[in-house]
C-alpha positions, 0 to 999 in steps of 0.5 A: 499500500502506497501512502498518498501525499496529504491533501492540502487544506482548503483555503480559509473562508472570508469569515474564517479570515475575519475572525482570525484578523479579529482574534489577532487585533485583540491580542495586539490591543491586549498587548498595546493596553498592557504596555501603555498602562506600564508608562501610565497611559490609556490604550487611547492616549497610547494609540494617539501617540503612535499615530503622531509620526508627524504633526496632525490636525486634531480632526484627523486624529478623531477620524483615525481613532474613530472617535468624536472631536471632543474625546480627541480634545480631552486625550490631547489635554491629558497628554499635553499636561504630561509634556508628551505633545503640544499644539501647534497653529497650522500654518496654512490655516490658523483655525487648525491646531496640529498636535506633535509629540515632544521630545518626551513623547517621541521617547515614549513612543520608542519605548512603547514600540520597543515593548510591543516588538518584544511582546509579539515575537511572532513578528520578529520570526518572519523573514523579509519575505514573509514581512513583505507578503503580510504588509502587502496583503494587509494593505489589500485588505485595509487600503490607507486612506490617500492622505496617510499614504502621501504623509508615509511617502514624503517621510 
C-alpha cells in the first residue's frame, strides 16, 4: 500500500479570515494596552501617541481613532499636561491646531514600540519576504487613505 501525499487544507473562507483578524487585533490591543498602562497611559492615549509620526490636525486624529473630536480634545489635554504632546497652529490655516510629539513623547513612543515588538515575537520570526507579503496583504484588505499614504511617502 502506498501512502498518498496529504491533501492540502481548504483555503479559509472570508468569515474565517475575519475571525482570525479579530483575534489578532484583540491580542495586539491587549498587549498594547498593557504596555501603555506600564507608562501610565490609557489605550487611547497610547494609540494617539503612536499615530503622531508627523504633526496632525485634531480632526484627523479623531478620524483615525474613530472617535468624536471632543474626545480627542480631552486626550490631547491629558497628554499635553504630561509633556508628551503640544499643540501648534497650522501655518496654512490658523484655525487648525496640529498636535505633535514633544521629545519626551517621542521617547515614550520608542519605548512602547520596543516593548510591543518584544511582546509580539511572531513578527520578529518572519523573514523579510514574509514581512513584505504580510504588509502587501494587509494593504489589500485595509487600504490606507490617500492622505496617510501621501504623508508616509513624504517621510
